DRENLUM-783544 format. One record per residue (C-alpha): x, y, z; residue in three letters; residue number from 0. Coordinates in steps of 0.05 Angstrom, whole numbers, plus 5000, padded with zeros to 4 digits. Layout:
! residues N
PATOR   xx   yy   zz resn resi
PATOR    X    Y    Z  ALA  NUM
...
//
This chain:
! residues 483
PATOR   xx   yy   zz resn resi
PATOR 0908 6666 5006  MET    0
PATOR 0944 6626 5060  ILE    1
PATOR 1006 6668 5052  ARG    2
PATOR 0965 6731 5064  ILE    3
PATOR 0931 6699 5125  LEU    4
PATOR 0998 6680 5153  LEU    5
PATOR 1025 6750 5146  LEU    6
PATOR 0962 6774 5181  SER    7
PATOR 0972 6724 5237  LEU    8
PATOR 1043 6748 5249  ILE    9
PATOR 1018 6818 5265  PHE   10
PATOR 0962 6795 5311  LEU   11
PATOR 1004 6801 5374  LEU   12
PATOR 1000 6872 5401  PRO   13
PATOR 1062 6907 5425  TYR   14
PATOR 1042 6903 5498  SER   15
PATOR 1039 6828 5495  VAL   16
PATOR 1106 6823 5459  LEU   17
PATOR 1136 6869 5512  ALA   18
PATOR 1111 6822 5567  GLN   19
PATOR 1144 6764 5532  SER   20
PATOR 1213 6792 5545  SER   21
PATOR 1203 6776 5619  ASN   22
PATOR 1190 6702 5606  ALA   23
PATOR 1223 6660 5659  GLY   24
PATOR 1235 6715 5709  GLY   25
PATOR 1199 6731 5774  GLY   26
PATOR 1135 6702 5804  ASN   27
PATOR 1086 6758 5786  GLU   28
PATOR 1046 6712 5739  TYR   29
PATOR 0999 6657 5758  ASP   30
PATOR 1039 6600 5725  LEU   31
PATOR 1018 6528 5740  PRO   32
PATOR 1068 6488 5779  GLU   33
PATOR 1119 6449 5738  LEU   34
PATOR 1089 6383 5718  GLY   35
PATOR 1018 6411 5715  ASP   36
PATOR 1000 6410 5641  GLY   37
PATOR 0935 6449 5651  SER   38
PATOR 0917 6514 5616  SER   39
PATOR 0864 6563 5638  ARG   40
PATOR 0846 6584 5568  HIS   41
PATOR 0856 6527 5519  PHE   42
PATOR 0827 6457 5517  SER   43
PATOR 0864 6399 5485  LEU   44
PATOR 0811 6398 5430  ASP   45
PATOR 0823 6472 5415  GLN   46
PATOR 0897 6460 5411  GLU   47
PATOR 0886 6399 5365  HIS   48
PATOR 0842 6439 5318  GLU   49
PATOR 0891 6498 5316  LEU   50
PATOR 0950 6453 5306  GLY   51
PATOR 0919 6418 5246  ARG   52
PATOR 0900 6485 5214  VAL   53
PATOR 0970 6510 5227  TRP   54
PATOR 1000 6448 5194  LEU   55
PATOR 0962 6462 5130  LYS   56
PATOR 0987 6533 5130  ALA   57
PATOR 1057 6511 5146  PHE   58
PATOR 1059 6462 5088  ARG   59
PATOR 1041 6518 5040  SER   60
PATOR 1104 6555 5061  ARG   61
PATOR 1158 6502 5064  VAL   62
PATOR 1190 6447 5022  ASP   63
PATOR 1170 6381 5055  THR   64
PATOR 1201 6312 5046  VAL   65
PATOR 1160 6259 5011  ALA   66
PATOR 1203 6199 5029  ASP   67
PATOR 1158 6143 5055  PRO   68
PATOR 1217 6105 5086  LEU   69
PATOR 1240 6165 5125  MET   70
PATOR 1168 6183 5143  GLN   71
PATOR 1155 6113 5169  ASP   72
PATOR 1219 6112 5209  TYR   73
PATOR 1208 6179 5242  LEU   74
PATOR 1134 6165 5256  GLU   75
PATOR 1151 6098 5288  ASP   76
PATOR 1205 6130 5332  LEU   77
PATOR 1160 6188 5352  THR   78
PATOR 1101 6143 5370  TYR   79
PATOR 1146 6096 5408  ARG   80
PATOR 1172 6154 5450  LEU   81
PATOR 1102 6182 5459  ALA   82
PATOR 1079 6117 5489  ARG   83
PATOR 1131 6125 5544  HIS   84
PATOR 1119 6200 5554  SER   85
PATOR 1071 6239 5597  GLN   86
PATOR 1032 6260 5535  LEU   87
PATOR 0958 6250 5548  SER   88
PATOR 0934 6267 5478  ASP   89
PATOR 0973 6222 5431  LYS   90
PATOR 0940 6246 5367  ARG   91
PATOR 1006 6263 5334  LEU   92
PATOR 1023 6284 5263  GLU   93
PATOR 1093 6288 5236  LEU   94
PATOR 1119 6334 5182  VAL   95
PATOR 1190 6329 5153  ILE   96
PATOR 1220 6394 5128  VAL   97
PATOR 1271 6392 5072  ASN   98
PATOR 1322 6437 5107  ASN   99
PATOR 1395 6424 5124  PRO  100
PATOR 1391 6463 5190  GLU  101
PATOR 1391 6428 5257  LEU  102
PATOR 1319 6437 5280  ASN  103
PATOR 1257 6404 5307  ALA  104
PATOR 1195 6434 5336  PHE  105
PATOR 1128 6415 5367  ALA  106
PATOR 1064 6454 5357  VAL  107
PATOR 1003 6454 5403  PRO  108
PATOR 0955 6400 5381  GLY  109
PATOR 1007 6346 5371  GLY  110
PATOR 1043 6369 5308  VAL  111
PATOR 1117 6349 5308  VAL  112
PATOR 1164 6378 5256  GLY  113
PATOR 1234 6352 5240  ILE  114
PATOR 1284 6380 5191  ASN  115
PATOR 1318 6324 5152  ASN  116
PATOR 1381 6362 5170  GLY  117
PATOR 1373 6339 5242  LEU  118
PATOR 1388 6268 5220  LEU  119
PATOR 1454 6290 5190  THR  120
PATOR 1476 6322 5256  TYR  121
PATOR 1454 6267 5303  ALA  122
PATOR 1508 6215 5312  GLU  123
PATOR 1461 6160 5335  ASN  124
PATOR 1388 6146 5344  GLU  125
PATOR 1388 6163 5418  ALA  126
PATOR 1410 6235 5402  GLN  127
PATOR 1354 6242 5352  LEU  128
PATOR 1305 6211 5402  ALA  129
PATOR 1330 6260 5455  GLY  130
PATOR 1309 6319 5413  VAL  131
PATOR 1241 6287 5399  LEU  132
PATOR 1231 6269 5472  SER  133
PATOR 1246 6341 5492  HIS  134
PATOR 1193 6366 5442  GLU  135
PATOR 1142 6315 5467  LEU  136
PATOR 1154 6341 5537  ALA  137
PATOR 1137 6411 5515  HIS  138
PATOR 1072 6383 5487  LEU  139
PATOR 1055 6340 5547  SER  140
PATOR 1064 6400 5594  GLN  141
PATOR 1029 6447 5546  ARG  142
PATOR 1083 6499 5551  HIS  143
PATOR 1056 6540 5494  PHE  144
PATOR 0988 6549 5526  ALA  145
PATOR 1018 6560 5595  ARG  146
PATOR 1063 6614 5567  SER  147
PATOR 1002 6652 5543  LEU  148
PATOR 0968 6639 5610  ASP  149
PATOR 1029 6671 5642  LYS  150
PATOR 1021 6733 5599  GLN  151
PATOR 0946 6735 5612  ARG  152
PATOR 0937 6732 5537  ALA  153
PATOR 0893 6671 5531  GLY  154
PATOR 0851 6676 5469  ASN  155
PATOR 0850 6644 5401  LEU  156
PATOR 0883 6704 5368  SER  157
PATOR 0942 6699 5415  MET  158
PATOR 0951 6625 5403  MET  159
PATOR 0943 6636 5328  ALA  160
PATOR 0995 6690 5330  GLY  161
PATOR 1042 6644 5367  LEU  162
PATOR 1032 6590 5314  LEU  163
PATOR 1044 6640 5259  ALA  164
PATOR 1109 6658 5294  GLY  165
PATOR 1131 6586 5290  ILE  166
PATOR 1120 6588 5215  VAL  167
PATOR 1164 6650 5213  LEU  168
PATOR 1218 6620 5257  ALA  169
PATOR 1220 6557 5215  ALA  170
PATOR 1220 6591 5147  THR  171
PATOR 1256 6658 5155  THR  172
PATOR 1311 6661 5103  GLY  173
PATOR 1277 6613 5056  SER  174
PATOR 1229 6663 5026  ASP  175
PATOR 1253 6730 5000  ALA  176
PATOR 1183 6758 5010  GLY  177
PATOR 1193 6753 5086  MET  178
PATOR 1256 6795 5086  ALA  179
PATOR 1222 6859 5108  ALA  180
PATOR 1191 6823 5168  ILE  181
PATOR 1254 6786 5187  ALA  182
PATOR 1287 6848 5218  THR  183
PATOR 1237 6879 5266  GLY  184
PATOR 1174 6838 5275  GLN  185
PATOR 1212 6772 5271  ALA  186
PATOR 1257 6792 5328  ALA  187
PATOR 1196 6807 5371  ALA  188
PATOR 1163 6743 5351  MET  189
PATOR 1226 6704 5366  GLN  190
PATOR 1224 6731 5437  SER  191
PATOR 1152 6708 5442  GLN  192
PATOR 1171 6638 5421  LEU  193
PATOR 1231 6628 5467  ARG  194
PATOR 1214 6578 5521  PHE  195
PATOR 1228 6601 5592  SER  196
PATOR 1286 6572 5632  ARG  197
PATOR 1237 6532 5675  GLU  198
PATOR 1202 6503 5615  HIS  199
PATOR 1268 6482 5583  GLU  200
PATOR 1292 6449 5647  GLN  201
PATOR 1225 6413 5654  GLU  202
PATOR 1228 6389 5582  ALA  203
PATOR 1299 6364 5592  ASP  204
PATOR 1280 6327 5655  ARG  205
PATOR 1217 6295 5626  LEU  206
PATOR 1252 6280 5560  GLY  207
PATOR 1305 6241 5597  MET  208
PATOR 1252 6202 5634  GLN  209
PATOR 1217 6186 5569  THR  210
PATOR 1283 6161 5540  MET  211
PATOR 1296 6117 5600  ALA  212
PATOR 1225 6089 5598  ASN  213
PATOR 1235 6073 5524  ALA  214
PATOR 1300 6036 5538  GLY  215
PATOR 1344 6090 5507  MET  216
PATOR 1404 6127 5534  ASP  217
PATOR 1384 6191 5572  PRO  218
PATOR 1456 6216 5566  ALA  219
PATOR 1442 6227 5492  ALA  220
PATOR 1406 6292 5509  ILE  221
PATOR 1467 6327 5538  PRO  222
PATOR 1508 6296 5482  ALA  223
PATOR 1463 6329 5431  MET  224
PATOR 1469 6394 5469  PHE  225
PATOR 1544 6390 5461  GLU  226
PATOR 1536 6382 5386  ILE  227
PATOR 1493 6444 5385  MET  228
PATOR 1541 6482 5429  ASN  229
PATOR 1600 6464 5383  ARG  230
PATOR 1560 6488 5323  ARG  231
PATOR 1545 6552 5361  LEU  232
PATOR 1618 6565 5377  ARG  233
PATOR 1642 6550 5306  PHE  234
PATOR 1588 6592 5273  ASN  235
PATOR 1566 6644 5324  SER  236
PATOR 1533 6687 5270  ASN  237
PATOR 1483 6633 5254  LYS  238
PATOR 1464 6588 5312  PRO  239
PATOR 1424 6524 5300  PRO  240
PATOR 1350 6541 5288  GLU  241
PATOR 1333 6497 5347  PHE  242
PATOR 1368 6546 5394  LEU  243
PATOR 1327 6606 5370  LEU  244
PATOR 1268 6579 5409  THR  245
PATOR 1305 6533 5458  HIS  246
PATOR 1360 6576 5490  PRO  247
PATOR 1421 6535 5510  LEU  248
PATOR 1467 6557 5567  THR  249
PATOR 1528 6525 5599  ASP  250
PATOR 1488 6515 5662  SER  251
PATOR 1434 6478 5624  ARG  252
PATOR 1485 6432 5592  ILE  253
PATOR 1517 6420 5660  SER  254
PATOR 1449 6407 5693  ASP  255
PATOR 1428 6357 5640  SER  256
PATOR 1495 6322 5644  THR  257
PATOR 1489 6315 5719  ASN  258
PATOR 1417 6292 5714  ARG  259
PATOR 1436 6238 5663  ALA  260
PATOR 1486 6209 5713  ARG  261
PATOR 1428 6192 5759  ASN  262
PATOR 1402 6140 5711  TYR  263
PATOR 1426 6069 5714  LYS  264
PATOR 1484 6057 5667  ARG  265
PATOR 1471 6007 5612  ALA  266
PATOR 1497 5986 5544  VAL  267
PATOR 1456 6014 5487  TYR  268
PATOR 1458 5990 5416  THR  269
PATOR 1448 6040 5360  ASP  270
PATOR 1393 6029 5309  SER  271
PATOR 1414 6008 5240  LEU  272
PATOR 1351 6039 5212  ASN  273
PATOR 1373 6106 5240  PHE  274
PATOR 1440 6100 5204  GLN  275
PATOR 1404 6081 5139  LEU  276
PATOR 1357 6141 5145  MET  277
PATOR 1416 6185 5160  LYS  278
PATOR 1444 6165 5093  LYS  279
PATOR 1378 6181 5059  ARG  280
PATOR 1377 6249 5091  ALA  281
PATOR 1448 6264 5070  GLU  282
PATOR 1434 6243 4999  LEU  283
PATOR 1370 6284 4995  SER  284
PATOR 1407 6346 5017  LEU  285
PATOR 1468 6335 4973  ALA  286
PATOR 1478 6389 4920  ALA  287
PATOR 1513 6342 4872  ASN  288
PATOR 1493 6268 4871  LYS  289
PATOR 1554 6249 4831  ARG  290
PATOR 1602 6281 4882  ASP  291
PATOR 1569 6246 4941  ILE  292
PATOR 1572 6179 4905  LEU  293
PATOR 1647 6188 4895  ASN  294
PATOR 1656 6209 4967  GLN  295
PATOR 1616 6150 4994  TRP  296
PATOR 1652 6100 4950  GLN  297
PATOR 1718 6125 4978  HIS  298
PATOR 1691 6123 5049  ASP  299
PATOR 1666 6051 5040  LEU  300
PATOR 1735 6027 5020  LYS  301
PATOR 1766 6057 5083  ASN  302
PATOR 1710 6042 5132  ASN  303
PATOR 1664 5987 5107  PRO  304
PATOR 1598 5980 5143  SER  305
PATOR 1526 5962 5128  GLU  306
PATOR 1502 6034 5128  SER  307
PATOR 1561 6056 5084  ALA  308
PATOR 1544 6002 5034  THR  309
PATOR 1471 6023 5034  TYR  310
PATOR 1493 6095 5023  GLY  311
PATOR 1531 6075 4960  VAL  312
PATOR 1471 6035 4936  VAL  313
PATOR 1422 6093 4940  ILE  314
PATOR 1474 6142 4912  ALA  315
PATOR 1484 6095 4852  LEU  316
PATOR 1408 6093 4843  MET  317
PATOR 1406 6169 4846  ALA  318
PATOR 1456 6168 4788  ASN  319
PATOR 1415 6116 4749  ASP  320
PATOR 1469 6063 4757  GLN  321
PATOR 1419 6007 4767  TRP  322
PATOR 1463 5947 4752  GLU  323
PATOR 1518 5968 4799  GLU  324
PATOR 1468 5986 4853  ALA  325
PATOR 1437 5917 4848  GLY  326
PATOR 1505 5884 4856  LYS  327
PATOR 1524 5926 4916  ARG  328
PATOR 1457 5910 4948  LEU  329
PATOR 1465 5834 4943  GLU  330
PATOR 1506 5824 5007  PRO  331
PATOR 1458 5867 5047  LEU  332
PATOR 1399 5825 5023  LEU  333
PATOR 1436 5760 5036  ALA  334
PATOR 1446 5779 5109  ASP  335
PATOR 1380 5814 5121  ASP  336
PATOR 1329 5798 5066  PRO  337
PATOR 1268 5825 5102  ASN  338
PATOR 1293 5894 5121  ARG  339
PATOR 1243 5940 5087  ILE  340
PATOR 1295 5992 5067  ALA  341
PATOR 1333 5938 5029  TYR  342
PATOR 1270 5909 4997  VAL  343
PATOR 1250 5979 4972  VAL  344
PATOR 1320 5988 4944  ALA  345
PATOR 1317 5921 4909  GLN  346
PATOR 1249 5937 4879  ALA  347
PATOR 1274 6004 4854  ASN  348
PATOR 1336 5974 4823  THR  349
PATOR 1292 5923 4787  LEU  350
PATOR 1245 5977 4763  ALA  351
PATOR 1305 6019 4742  GLY  352
PATOR 1324 5960 4697  LYS  353
PATOR 1252 5957 4671  LYS  354
PATOR 1238 5892 4707  ALA  355
PATOR 1172 5920 4732  PHE  356
PATOR 1137 5853 4741  ARG  357
PATOR 1193 5824 4783  ASP  358
PATOR 1194 5888 4825  ALA  359
PATOR 1119 5886 4837  SER  360
PATOR 1119 5812 4855  GLU  361
PATOR 1175 5825 4905  LEU  362
PATOR 1137 5882 4938  LEU  363
PATOR 1071 5843 4941  ARG  364
PATOR 1108 5785 4974  LYS  365
PATOR 1134 5832 5029  HIS  366
PATOR 1067 5867 5036  LEU  367
PATOR 1038 5799 5053  ASP  368
PATOR 1088 5798 5111  LEU  369
PATOR 1076 5872 5128  ASN  370
PATOR 1004 5888 5111  PRO  371
PATOR 0991 5962 5099  GLY  372
PATOR 1064 5982 5105  ASN  373
PATOR 1069 6053 5078  ASN  374
PATOR 1137 6049 5044  ALA  375
PATOR 1123 5983 5010  LEU  376
PATOR 1054 6006 4988  THR  377
PATOR 1078 6073 4959  MET  378
PATOR 1136 6039 4924  THR  379
PATOR 1091 5986 4894  LEU  380
PATOR 1043 6039 4869  ALA  381
PATOR 1101 6075 4835  ASP  382
PATOR 1127 6010 4804  VAL  383
PATOR 1058 5992 4778  LEU  384
PATOR 1049 6061 4749  GLN  385
PATOR 1117 6060 4714  ARG  386
PATOR 1102 5989 4690  GLY  387
PATOR 1039 6011 4654  GLY  388
PATOR 0989 5984 4704  ARG  389
PATOR 0956 6048 4731  PRO  390
PATOR 0889 6014 4748  HIS  391
PATOR 0923 5967 4797  GLU  392
PATOR 0963 6024 4827  ALA  393
PATOR 0899 6066 4832  GLU  394
PATOR 0863 6011 4870  GLU  395
PATOR 0922 6001 4916  LEU  396
PATOR 0928 6074 4935  LEU  397
PATOR 0853 6084 4941  SER  398
PATOR 0854 6032 4996  ASP  399
PATOR 0917 6061 5026  HIS  400
PATOR 0886 6131 5030  SER  401
PATOR 0836 6104 5081  LYS  402
PATOR 0895 6086 5126  ARG  403
PATOR 0933 6152 5114  ARG  404
PATOR 0881 6205 5097  PRO  405
PATOR 0927 6261 5121  GLN  406
PATOR 0985 6245 5075  ASP  407
PATOR 0993 6297 5019  PRO  408
PATOR 1044 6256 4980  ALA  409
PATOR 0994 6199 4976  LEU  410
PATOR 0939 6243 4948  TRP  411
PATOR 0986 6275 4898  TYR  412
PATOR 1006 6207 4870  GLN  413
PATOR 0934 6182 4872  LEU  414
PATOR 0911 6242 4831  ALA  415
PATOR 0962 6223 4778  GLU  416
PATOR 0938 6151 4778  LEU  417
PATOR 0865 6172 4771  HIS  418
PATOR 0884 6212 4710  GLY  419
PATOR 0922 6154 4678  LEU  420
PATOR 0862 6109 4692  SER  421
PATOR 0812 6158 4662  GLY  422
PATOR 0777 6172 4728  ASN  423
PATOR 0766 6247 4721  ILE  424
PATOR 0722 6253 4783  LEU  425
PATOR 0777 6218 4822  GLY  426
PATOR 0829 6266 4795  VAL  427
PATOR 0791 6327 4821  HIS  428
PATOR 0774 6295 4889  MET  429
PATOR 0845 6273 4901  ALA  430
PATOR 0873 6341 4880  ARG  431
PATOR 0823 6374 4927  ALA  432
PATOR 0848 6331 4985  GLU  433
PATOR 0920 6347 4967  TYR  434
PATOR 0908 6422 4963  PHE  435
PATOR 0870 6422 5029  MET  436
PATOR 0927 6387 5064  LEU  437
PATOR 0977 6435 5033  ARG  438
PATOR 0937 6496 5055  GLY  439
PATOR 0917 6519 4985  TYR  440
PATOR 0843 6527 4999  LEU  441
PATOR 0824 6566 4936  ASP  442
PATOR 0855 6512 4893  SER  443
PATOR 0819 6458 4933  ALA  444
PATOR 0753 6494 4924  GLU  445
PATOR 0763 6498 4848  LYS  446
PATOR 0775 6423 4845  GLN  447
PATOR 0711 6411 4883  MET  448
PATOR 0672 6455 4835  HIS  449
PATOR 0701 6417 4776  TYR  450
PATOR 0680 6352 4809  ALA  451
PATOR 0609 6373 4826  TRP  452
PATOR 0576 6361 4757  PRO  453
PATOR 0612 6294 4752  LEU  454
PATOR 0574 6268 4813  THR  455
PATOR 0505 6277 4782  ALA  456
PATOR 0495 6202 4772  ASP  457
PATOR 0521 6180 4840  SER  458
PATOR 0486 6199 4904  ASN  459
PATOR 0543 6169 4945  VAL  460
PATOR 0595 6211 4908  ALA  461
PATOR 0553 6274 4913  ARG  462
PATOR 0542 6264 4988  HIS  463
PATOR 0617 6254 4999  LYS  464
PATOR 0633 6316 4958  LEU  465
PATOR 0581 6357 4994  ARG  466
PATOR 0613 6337 5061  GLN  467
PATOR 0682 6356 5037  ARG  468
PATOR 0655 6424 5014  MET  469
PATOR 0628 6434 5084  LYS  470
PATOR 0695 6413 5114  ASP  471
PATOR 0729 6464 5070  LEU  472
PATOR 0681 6518 5092  GLN  473
PATOR 0692 6499 5165  ASP  474
PATOR 0766 6505 5154  LEU  475
PATOR 0757 6575 5125  ARG  476
PATOR 0716 6594 5185  GLU  477
PATOR 0769 6569 5232  THR  478
PATOR 0821 6611 5196  LEU  479
PATOR 0776 6672 5204  LYS  480
PATOR 0779 6662 5279  LYS  481
PATOR 0853 6673 5274  PHE  482
//
């Protein structure tokens, strides 16, 4: 159903509006707010928030997302840190990580930020990654999507919905053979609709640099990342980075950002070790052959030893089920930095890999006492408890965690499994319904709610909760109809 709706959304933009979009950035015939004015004549922040969350559910139904709690935590922490130093007034953000090797990130009206894990493989340091995120947050803070529609005098929900559908297309074209027919004609028109104007790009560059400086990071990382993109464009002109499809890059823009970066006070910036660790995780997740990357990283470690290189070998050994060797390689990292969560998670997984489930769970509980509610530690502990034959404990743990992260599909997926192992059939259907709603599969979510309904006969609380979720599902359907 969602796929059909998305295809319908793509065709909502009439030809006249698409034709107007080709003039974006040129002339003064439109009533565009002054740069720095994030107002929109047609869309409120709450409307954008609602549309963005509906869009995210539809988007998840079309793409392969990453369920890595360590990477999720790292990118969420970095994004929220930057948001605190940005001009963003509505900081209700939600992050989705796309399993895609291409260099891309995007922001959707309503505070949805998307990042390809491939972006981590291209960025050379955390500041470059932060530069891309700061740029996207600037587009959100200045509401460039809504202002673009204001400029075209196309301000209605259908136009915004069509724009969001276009972002789905831009982010997924080539990954789904069923989109091939659209990718030639309509996609080209939609791509034009999505391209930010020159003024918007310059404004996002300027505000992104200011956000970086406010956050204590190197603003020069933005032009440095542009240079990486430009090199990629020169070496592979037939397939530019996905980021450049909606964020046109010119020599003058690179020059302007380089000159602007020189205006900031020079300082010495230290790269983040956590970035380098997550970079390794991204590279491993995208590797076609885990054995080959292990061999490569072992060779690299001999020639250029470093903490991140050692960690890369550890997780590659784990990916190849070499638990004893992984544990030995991990020992010096733990000796120097015993409380780093990435290392603790690795240690717990190596213990679990050797069937030492009780030792692994005790280790994780100890660190959860130091970091209450930490997502990566909690999700790892639930997995260890499940594998160790203690599903009831894992079920209780994730049930509590779901109150902290109700919008996390991976959590609901695992919780549904745990309910099943614990014999909680009502819980299975409720958790599956939450998972399907977050993934945009509304028909499947509705079926799970119908399966759950007779099981609530003896509990007024459960029936009331289910009735509310049924209403929420219906409201979501109604919102989709507005599109």
